[in-house]
C-alpha positions in Angstrom: 78.2 109.4 111.1 77.6 111.7 114.0 77.2 110.0 117.3 75.6 113.0 119.0 72.1 112.4 120.2 69.3 114.4 118.5 67.6 114.8 121.9 69.3 118.2 122.5 67.5 121.4 121.5 68.9 123.6 118.7 72.2 125.1 119.8 73.4 127.3 116.9 70.4 129.6 117.2 70.1 131.6 120.4 68.1 129.3 122.6 66.5 132.1 124.5 65.4 133.7 121.1 63.9 130.4 120.1 62.0 130.0 123.3 60.8 133.6 123.2 59.6 132.9 119.6 57.6 129.9 120.7 56.2 131.8 123.7 55.1 134.6 121.4 53.3 132.2 119.0 51.6 130.5 122.0 50.7 133.9 123.6 49.2 135.1 120.4 47.2 131.9 119.9 45.9 132.0 123.5 44.9 135.7 123.1 43.1 134.8 119.8 41.3 131.9 121.4 40.3 134.1 124.4 39.0 136.8 122.1 36.9 134.4 120.1 35.7 132.1 122.8 32.8 134.3 124.1 30.0 131.8 124.7 31.9 128.9 123.3 31.9 125.4 124.6 34.4 125.4 127.6 35.5 121.8 126.8 36.3 122.8 123.2 38.2 125.9 124.4 40.2 123.7 126.8 41.0 121.3 124.0 42.2 124.0 121.7 44.3 125.5 124.5 45.8 122.1 125.1 46.5 121.7 121.4 48.3 125.0 121.4 50.4 123.9 124.3 51.3 120.7 122.5 52.3 122.5 119.4 54.5 124.8 121.5 56.3 121.7 123.0 56.7 120.2 119.5 58.2 123.5 118.2 60.6 123.5 121.1 61.7 119.9 120.7 60.9 118.0 117.5 61.6 114.7 119.2 58.4 115.3 121.3 56.6 115.5 118.0 58.2 112.3 116.8 56.8 110.5 119.8 53.4 112.2 119.6 52.9 111.3 116.0 53.1 107.6 116.9 50.6 108.2 119.6 48.1 110.2 117.4 48.3 107.9 114.3 45.8 105.3 115.5 43.1 108.0 116.4 41.9 108.1 112.8 38.1 108.5 113.1 38.3 110.1 116.6 41.1 112.5 115.6 39.5 114.0 112.5 39.4 117.8 112.4 38.3 118.1 108.8 36.7 115.6 106.4 36.1 117.7 103.3 37.5 118.4 100.7 40.3 116.3 102.3 40.6 114.5 105.6 42.8 116.3 108.2 43.5 114.6 111.5 45.3 115.5 114.7 48.2 113.4 113.4 48.5 115.7 110.4 48.7 118.8 112.6 51.4 117.2 114.7 53.2 116.1 111.6 53.3 119.7 110.2 54.4 121.1 113.5 57.1 118.5 113.9 58.5 119.0 110.4 58.6 122.8 111.1 60.4 122.1 114.4 62.9 119.8 112.6 63.5 122.5 110.0 64.3 125.0 112.7 66.7 122.5 114.3 68.5 122.0 111.0 68.6 125.8 110.4 70.0 126.5 113.8 73.5 125.2 112.8 74.7 125.0 109.2 76.7 121.9 109.8 73.6 119.9 110.5 72.2 118.2 107.4 69.5 115.9 106.2 71.0 112.4 105.6 69.6 110.5 102.6 69.8 106.8 102.0 69.3 104.4 99.1 65.6 104.0 100.3 65.1 107.7 99.4 66.2 106.9 95.8 63.3 104.4 95.7 60.9 106.8 97.2 62.1 109.5 94.7 61.3 107.1 91.9 57.8 106.6 93.3 57.3 110.4 93.3 58.5 110.7 89.7 56.1 107.9 88.7 53.2 109.8 90.3 54.1 113.0 88.4 54.5 110.8 85.2 50.9 109.7 85.7 49.5 113.2 86.1 49.1 114.6 82.5 47.0 111.6 81.4 45.2 111.0 84.7 41.5 110.1 84.6 41.1 112.4 87.7 43.9 115.0 87.8 42.7 116.7 91.0 42.8 113.4 93.0 46.2 112.7 91.5 47.6 116.1 92.6 46.3 115.4 96.1 47.9 112.0 96.1 51.2 113.5 95.0 51.1 115.9 97.9 50.3 113.0 100.3 53.3 111.1 99.0 55.5 114.2 99.6 54.4 114.4 103.2 54.8 110.7 103.7 58.4 111.0 102.4 59.1 113.9 104.8 57.6 111.8 107.6 59.9 108.8 106.8 62.9 111.1 106.3 62.4 112.7 109.7 62.3 109.4 111.6 65.2 107.9 109.6 67.3 110.9 110.6 66.1 111.5 114.1 66.4 107.9 115.3 69.7 107.3 113.6 71.6 109.1 116.4 69.3 108.6 119.4 68.8 105.3 121.0 66.6 107.0 123.6 64.2 108.3 121.0 64.2 104.9 119.3 63.2 103.3 122.6 60.4 105.8 123.1 59.0 105.4 119.6 58.9 101.6 119.9 57.4 101.8 123.4 54.6 104.2 122.3 54.0 102.0 119.2 53.4 99.0 121.5 51.5 101.0 124.0 49.0 102.4 121.4 48.7 98.8 120.1 47.6 97.7 123.6 45.1 100.6 123.9 43.5 99.8 120.5 43.5 96.1 121.2 41.7 96.8 124.5 39.1 99.0 122.7 38.6 96.3 120.1 38.0 93.7 122.8 35.5 96.0 124.6 33.7 96.6 121.3 33.4 92.9 120.7 32.6 91.6 124.2 31.1 94.5 126.3 27.4 95.1 125.6 26.6 98.8 125.2 30.2 99.9 124.5 29.7 102.4 121.7 33.1 104.0 121.2 35.0 103.5 118.0 34.0 101.9 114.8 32.1 98.6 114.3 31.1 97.2 111.0 28.5 94.6 110.2 29.4 93.1 106.9 27.4 91.0 104.5 29.6 88.2 103.3 27.3 87.0 100.6 27.2 83.5 99.1 24.8 82.4 101.8 27.2 83.2 104.6 25.9 84.9 107.8 26.7 88.6 108.4 30.0 89.2 110.2 30.5 91.8 113.0 34.0 93.3 112.7 35.5 95.8 115.1 37.8 98.6 114.0 38.6 100.3 117.4 39.4 103.9 116.4 40.2 103.1 112.8 37.6 103.5 110.0 38.5 100.1 108.5 39.0 96.9 110.6 41.7 95.8 108.1 43.7 98.9 108.9 43.3 98.3 112.6 44.5 94.7 112.0 47.5 96.0 110.0 48.5 98.3 112.9 47.9 95.6 115.5 50.0 93.2 113.5 53.1 95.4 113.4 52.6 96.4 117.1 52.4 92.7 118.0 55.5 91.9 116.0 57.5 94.8 117.4 56.7 93.5 120.9 57.7 90.0 119.9 61.0 91.1 118.6 61.8 93.0 121.8 60.6 90.0 123.9 63.1 87.6 122.4 65.8 90.2 123.2 64.5 91.0 126.7 67.1 90.7 129.5 65.0 91.6 132.5 62.1 89.6 133.8 59.9 92.6 134.4 60.5 93.8 130.9 59.6 90.4 129.4 56.5 90.2 131.6 55.2 93.6 130.3 55.9 92.6 126.7 54.1 89.2 127.2 51.0 91.1 128.6 51.1 93.5 125.7 51.3 90.6 123.2 48.2 89.0 124.9 46.1 92.1 124.6 47.2 93.0 121.1 46.9 89.5 119.8 43.4 89.1 121.2 42.4 92.4 119.7 43.8 91.3 116.3 41.7 88.1 116.4 38.4 89.9 116.8 39.1 92.2 113.8 38.5 89.0 111.7 41.1 90.3 109.3 42.5 87.4 107.4 45.1 89.8 105.9 46.3 90.7 109.5 46.4 87.1 110.5 48.5 86.2 107.5 50.8 89.1 108.3 51.4 88.0 111.9 52.0 84.4 110.8 54.6 85.4 108.3 56.1 88.0 110.6 56.6 85.5 113.5 58.7 83.3 111.2 61.0 86.3 110.5 61.0 87.1 114.3 62.5 83.6 114.8 65.0 84.0 112.0 66.3 87.3 113.2 66.5 86.3 116.9 69.8 85.8 118.7 71.3 82.5 117.6 70.8 80.7 120.8 67.1 81.5 120.9 66.0 80.6 117.4 65.3 76.8 117.9 63.4 77.4 121.2 61.4 80.1 119.5 60.4 77.9 116.6 59.3 75.2 119.0 57.4 77.7 121.0 55.8 79.0 117.8 54.6 75.5 116.8 53.2 75.0 120.3 51.4 78.3 120.0 49.8 77.3 116.7 48.5 74.1 118.3 47.1 76.0 121.3 45.4 78.6 119.0 43.8 75.8 116.9 42.6 74.0 120.0 41.1 77.0 121.7 39.8 79.0 118.8 36.0 78.9 118.2 34.8 77.1 115.1 33.9 80.3 113.2 37.4 81.6 113.7 38.9 78.4 112.2 36.3 78.6 109.4 37.5 82.1 108.5 41.2 80.9 108.6 40.3 78.0 106.4 38.7 80.3 103.9 41.9 82.3 103.2 42.8 80.3 100.2 39.3 79.9 98.8 38.3 82.7 96.3 34.7 81.5 96.4 34.3 81.5 100.2 32.7 85.0 100.4 32.3 88.3 98.7 35.5 89.7 100.1 37.6 86.8 98.8 35.9 86.9 95.5 36.5 90.7 95.2 40.2 90.4 95.9 40.6 87.4 93.5 38.6 89.0 90.7 40.2 92.5 91.2 43.6 91.0 90.3 42.2 90.1 86.9 40.6 93.5 86.6 43.9 95.2 87.5 45.7 93.2 84.8 43.1 94.3 82.2 43.6 97.9 83.3 47.3 97.6 82.9 46.9 96.3 79.4 44.9 99.4 78.5 47.0 102.0 80.5 50.4 100.3 80.7 52.4 103.4 79.7 51.0 106.2 81.8 48.5 104.5 84.1 45.1 105.7 85.1 46.7 108.3 87.2 47.6 107.9 90.9 44.4 107.5 92.9 42.3 107.4 89.7 41.9 103.6 89.7 38.3 103.9 90.7 37.4 105.9 87.6 38.6 103.0 85.3 37.5 100.1 87.5 33.7 100.0 86.8 34.4 99.2 83.1 36.6 96.2 84.1 34.8 95.0 87.2 34.0 91.3 87.2 30.3 90.5 88.0 29.9 89.3 91.5 32.6 91.6 92.8 32.1 94.4 95.3 32.3 98.0 94.0 35.4 99.5 95.6 37.3 102.8 95.2 40.8 101.4 95.8 42.6 98.4 94.4 43.6 95.6 96.8 46.9 94.3 95.4 49.4 97.1 95.8 52.1 95.6 93.4 49.5 95.5 90.6 47.9 98.8 91.5 51.2 100.8 91.3 51.6 99.8 87.6 47.8 100.2 86.9 47.8 103.7 88.4 51.2 105.0 87.4 52.0 103.0 84.3 55.5 101.6 83.5 57.1 104.2 85.7 55.1 102.8 88.7 56.4 99.3 88.0 60.0 100.7 87.9 59.4 102.6 91.1 58.1 99.6 93.1 61.1 97.6 91.9 63.4 100.4 93.0 61.8 100.6 96.5 62.0 96.9 97.1 65.6 96.8 95.8 66.5 99.6 98.1 65.1 97.8 101.1 66.9 94.6 100.1 70.1 96.6 99.8 69.6 98.0 103.4 69.3 94.4 104.8 71.6 92.5 102.5 74.6 92.8 104.7 73.5 91.5 108.0 75.3 92.9 111.1 78.3 90.6 111.8 77.3 90.7 115.5 73.7 89.8 114.7 70.6 92.0 114.0 70.3 95.3 115.9 66.9 95.4 117.7 65.6 98.2 115.5 66.9 96.4 112.4 65.0 93.3 113.4 61.8 95.3 114.1 62.1 96.9 110.7 62.7 93.7 108.6 60.0 91.8 110.5 57.5 94.6 110.1 58.3 95.3 106.4 58.1 91.7 105.4 54.7 91.4 107.1 53.4 94.6 105.6 54.6 93.8 102.1 52.9 90.4 102.3 49.7 92.1 103.5 50.0 94.6 100.6 49.2 91.7 98.3 45.7 91.9 99.7 45.4 95.5 100.9 46.2 99.0 99.4 48.8 100.1 101.8 50.5 102.9 99.8 49.2 105.6 102.2 49.4 103.4 105.3 51.7 105.5 107.5 53.1 102.4 109.3 54.6 101.1 106.1 56.5 104.4 105.8 57.4 104.4 109.5 59.0 100.9 109.1 60.9 102.0 106.1 62.4 104.7 108.3 63.1 102.1 110.9 65.1 100.1 108.3 67.3 103.1 107.6 67.8 104.1 111.2 68.3 100.5 112.3 71.0 100.0 109.6 72.8 103.2 110.8 72.6 102.3 114.5 73.9 98.8 113.7 76.9 100.3 111.9 77.4 102.7 114.7 77.7 99.9 117.2 80.2 98.1 114.9 82.3 101.3 114.5 81.6 101.8 110.8 80.3 105.1 109.5 79.2 104.6 105.9 75.5 104.1 105.0 
């Protein structure tokens, strides 16, 4: 394993040539913008100019792109550049630029190579399963698009797994920006909920059915409050892992403040999936904490539960109490009945599946009365088999087995911080995937990359070099 930091620019290629190449690209882009900006909106022109500058920085140092991707991921609705025929966001532009920059970095010196792990075997199986489902897909165009999305998500995870494996500085930056964007989105969610006239972001008023009153749910900059909750959940847990390892009072104070804002934002999403994810994740936070802090953490967790129960308004407690009741509202009924619908679809399409992302074509025929009409399944473990047939089942077993293999041998000196962040986040997200379709949720792939990088950094600290 190389111990050299990835934070250095490409050295095998003539650095001046690389810089002049980036300057030429930017110069051409600026000239093109200037030529076509006659009478254009000055603010839009300035935004495009800034975008070109950012792309130039990313092409110069791919690590800048790795940090910017974490920053741009939560923009979602407010970062959309194109919505038809497919959605393109600012994140996607930064992703492509970062991958290109990383490719240049690898090309600069032949001895540099992409390092694969056992997790990539699982992801490879998932891609094979997607292709397996294509010939018999009920919507082949959507399946092709889904396969392309999976390829980019694999490249996204592979980049982070490699870049963070040899750079603690980049690792610290990525986790700091993850928590920081969590604080920003938590603050926006709180403003949406409590500040009259605050109109930024996404707010949904949902009919719960069964005689229940409508529910106002905030999504911050995400199109779906549940996706906001999933993001706030992993940001909260990342901050919690770092807090139990904090050695400086000021660092602990910043993390505590971050937890307060993110946690409050998570509550007002009214996402039961997110709440369950945090509850499960906090247990794993305690289990992966340094030995001397585990018992105090468990006691503090019990005290926190008592405080939350005592201070939470009645309607929050009612929603928590409804988690296990399939007849509580339409959302619960849909998730409960959709599991049976998915099983029926598996019986019919168990060999090849409906085709990845073609579940919605088959679902109407199997929909249970009293269930909402949806375009995506909610139970990811069932949906992978339903959409990709028996190959999908094999692929999900391979991915889970690969992740278990990564964490099976704990570090003799305890969990590395990034390892703990990864295992806590992945356990939480995988539990949430029982209720939410997280296959394309970028944070799931990011935390798989954390698992690989954390494993490698842990081994580096111990002086071992094998994966």
